[in-house]
N, C-alpha and C positions, 0 to 999 in steps of 0.2 A: 394194156391198151395205150396207144399214143394220144397226143393232144387232139389230132384230127378225128380219130375214132371216138374219143370221149365227147368231143363237141357234137359230132353227128348223133351219138347216142343220147346226149342231153337234149338236143333239138327234137329228136323223135319222141322222147319221153314227154317233153313239154307240149308238143302238139297232140299226142295221142292220149296221155293220161293226166298231164298236169293242167290242161286248160280248165276243165270244170273244177278240179280240186283247188287250184290256186285262186280262181275267180270267186269261189264260194268262201274260202278262208281269208284271203287278203283283200277281196273286193270291198269289204267294209271300210277300209282306210281311204278308199276313193271318195267317200262322202266328204272328207276334209277338203277336197278340191272345189266343192260347190261354192259358187260366188254368193255374196250377200243377196238377200231377197230383192233388193232394189235393182240388181243387175250388175253390170260391169263397173269397175272402178276407173276413175280418172277420165281422160279425154275420150276414150272409146265409148264410155257410157253416155257422156254428154252428147256425142255425135248421134248415137242411136236414139236417145230419149228426145232430142230436139227435132230430128229430121225424120226418123223412122225409115230412112232410105236403105237401099241395098248396101251402101257403103257401111252404114252402121251395123247391119246384120253381118257383113263380112268381118268387121272388127271383132264382133262377138265370137264368130267362128274361129278367127285367128287366136283369140285369147283362150278359147277352149282347147284348141290344138296345142298351144304352148304349155298350158297347165298339165295336160295329160302327157305330152311329150316329156316334160320335166320329170313327172312321176316315173315314167318308164325308164328314163335315163338314170335317175337316182337308183332305181331298183337294179338295173343292169350293172352299173358301176359297183354298187355295194356287194351284190352277189358274186361278181367276178373277183373282186378283192378277197371276199371270204373264201371262195374256191381256191385261190392261190395260197391263202394262208393255211387252209386245211391240208392242201397237198404238200406244202412245205414242212409244216410242223406235225402233221398227222394227228393221232389221237390226243396229243397234248393240248390241243385247242378245242376239242369237242366239248359240247355242253351236255351235262348230265340231265336226266329227266327232271329233277327238282328245279334246276336253273331254267330249263325250257318252260316249266310250268309257271314260274314267276313271270317270265317274259310274256307268256300267253295271257296271263291275267292283266298285266300292264297294258298290252296292246288292245285287249278287249275293252278295257276301261277307256282308252283313248278313242276308240271307234264310237263307244257309247256317248262320250262327251261331244264329239263332233255331231252326232245324230241329234242330241238334245239341243245343241245350238241351232241346228237347222230348223228343228221344230219350233223353237222360240221365234226365230226370224219369220217363218211362214205364219205363225200364229198371231203376229203383230199386225198393225194396220198396214194397208197397202201403201206402197211408195207413192207419194202424192205427185211425183213428177210424171207418172204415167198419164198420157193424154186421156185415157178412159176415166182415171180417177179424178182428173182435173174437171172433166165434164160433169162428174157426179157432184163434185164439191167445188164450185167456181170460187168460193170465198178463199180457197187455199192457193189459188193460182198466183197470188202476189208474193209468196214466200221466197226468200233468197235462195239461190242455187246451192246445192250440196256438192262439195268437192269429192265426196266419197263415191256417189253413184250418179252424179249429174242431175239430181232431182232436188226440189225445194226441201229445205230442212228447217225452216223457221218455225214450222208447226211441230208440236210435241209428238205427233204420230210418226213422222219420218225419223225423228231422233230416236224414238223407241225402236223403230225398225232396224236401226243400225247399232243398237245397244250403246248409244252415246247420249249422255245427259243433254237436255235441251240447251243448257247454258254453257256447255263445254265446247271448245273449238273442235271442228271436224277435222279428223286426220285421215290420210289416205290409208286404205287397207293394205295388208301385207301382200307383197308381190306374189301372184299365183305361181310363178315359176319357182321362187324360193320355197313356197309351201309345197309344191309338187315334188321338188327334190327331197325335201325333208320327209314327206310321207312315203316316197318311193324307197328311201333308205330304211324307213321304219318297217318295211315288209320283212326285213331280217328277223324281226321279233315274232312274226306269225308264219312259221314255215308249215306248209301243208305236208301231208304224208309223202308225196312224191318228191318234194324238195329235200326232205330228210334222207331219202334213199340216194339222191344225187350227191348230197353232202358226204354220205358214207363212201360213195364211189370216188369222190375227190380225195378223201382221206386215204383210201386204198391205193390211189395212183402213186403216192410218194413223190410227186412232182408238182411244183408250184404252177408251171405252165399247164400241165394236164388237168390239175384241179380247177384252175381258172377256166379252162376251155369247157369242162363238163358243166359248170354252173352257168357260164355265159350262154352256151347252147340251150340249156333248159330255160333260162330266163327269156331268151329270144323266142323260144317255142310257145311260151305262154303269153307273150306280149300282145298279139292281136286280140285275144279275148278281153284282156284287161283294158286295152285301148278303147274297144267298143263300149265296154261297161262305163269307163270314165267319161266318154263323150255323152253317153246316154244320161248319166247322172247330172252332168253340167246342163244339158238341155232341159231335163225335168225340173231343175231348180227354178226356172223361170215360169213354170206352169203350176197348176193346182195339184199335179201329181207329185210335187216335191214332198208333200207330207207322207205319201205312201213310201217314197224312197227313203225318207228319214226313219220311218217306222221299221222298214226292212233292215236298214243299217243298224238301228238300235237293237233289233233282235239278233243280228249277226254279232254285234259287240258282246251282248250278254251270253250268247252261245259260246263265244271264244273264251270269256271269263270262266264259264262252267267247264269247258274243256281243259283249261289250265288247272282248275281246282281238282278235276277228276284225274288228270295226269299226275298231279302231286299227291293224290290220295287224301285230299283235304275236305272233300264233300261229306256231309253227314250221311251215314249209312253207306259209305264207300266200301265196306267189307262185303264178303260173300253173303248173298241172301240165303236164308233157310229155304230148302226145297223139300217137297214131300217125296219126290221120286228118288230113286237110288242114285248116288254119285259115283261115276266111274272111278276105278282105282288103277293105279299103275301096277304093272306086273314085273317082277324081278326075274332076270334071266340067269343062266348058269354062271355068268361072270359077276353076279352080284349087283349089276346095274339095273335100276328100274327104268321102264320105258313106257311112254304114253304118247298117243297120237292126238293132236289137236288141229282141227280145221280152222284156218284163218279165212273167213268169208268177208264179203263186202258189208255184211250186217253184223259182224261180231265174231267171236270165237266160239267154236262148238267142239266139245262141251265147254260150258263156261266155268265149271268147277270140277276139279278132279282131286282125288286123295292119293297120298303117297306115304310110304313109311319114312319116319325120321331116321337120321343117322345112316342113310344109304344114298349113294349117288343116284341122280335122276337124269335121264335123257328125254327131252321133249322133242318130238318130231312135229314141226309145224308144216301142214300141207295146204296147198292152194290150188284153185282151179279157176282160171279166167278171172283173177282178182286184180282189179285196178284201183282198189280203194286204199284207205289209210292203214288198214290192217296188214298191208304188205310190209310195213315197218313195225316191228315189235320191240318194245322196250322191256327187257326182262333182266332182273338182277343187276341193274345199273348199266346195261349195255344195249345198243341198238342192233337189231338183226334185220337185214333186208331180205325178204323172201322173193322168190321168182313169181311171175304172173301165174304160171302153172308149174307145179313141182313141189319140192319139199326141201326143208333145211332142218338140221338137228342142233339143239342147244344142250350142252352138258352142264349140269349143276352139281357142285360138290355136296357132300353130305351136310344136311341142315338139321337143326333141332326142331322140336314141335312148334307149330304155328302156321300162319298163312303167308304165302308169297303171292303178291299181286303183280301182274304184268299188264301192259296196256299197249294200244296202238300208239304210233308216234305223236298223234294229236290228242291223245287222252280221251277220245270219243268212246272207245270200247275197251273193256277190261275183262280179264279172266283171273281165276284164283286157283292156287294149288294148296291144298290143306295137308300139311305134314303131321302125322299122328304117330 
């Protein structure tokens, strides 16, 4: 396929299958775009806090759009460059399952840290520059103005709200555009299942231009959903619903960490569970090759455990039917296999000794086991 066809294919995959997948997996990083609880930083915040006019609201909307736009730009540029690198160098630059597992754990921890910081900010005292808070506590109205959010900081409550000691000089917060670019680039660490399938397509293209086109199209296809989610989180940050958003982001971060640990096989009890019912066994054909059929569904692999004879080659036929989930990408025996939405693909394994072979979806959310006896 040429660059134009791969771009169109990636765009379609992003719009059809990648929207929900990437929003669920990478959306947690968007919590890092949330502005401090006191509002905007710098002159825009002072304008809105002092006047409460439409100009101030427009400044906040512009800041929100700039932050989310920077996030999407960082994501587009980084994924396009990655696609070009994959197409140019092929499998030499592909990341193994263990490396992806480490990256998933790191990204999940980063999301969790951002969520905890947001919870701490919302859990502190309200910013005393808010006219409503000034009316509740008139004695605070004389505090000097804060250069971080445009609100008074002479009181310890506001200092605590910005994680700044009361005696320390107030510094401007990091630019939301730079933060957005950094977080957008960091989405490389949290590939959803559909992203991995597009990376495999970029590797198979054998061309830097075609690989870049594939991932650029996919990234653009998923951009509208992430843009809407980012703007929503920025808006929620200034309301009481920010706590719910932070809790959801914390849950997403912990889920990503668990997915990474599962993909690496590092979770306690990650081995095959003992079951009372009989375990299906692979059957050997006249050519001496064992064969077994496994269904890759959106809720996991069926059957989850099969047995096979050791020291004989094994062919696993993965079948799918209307599967748009992460199990379309299967990591087995150190390689990624991309399955069709509906259809089948076979994986041939060389003879192995006794023991268990674990395979998983590209995100580590679902796993299956082959027990060689």
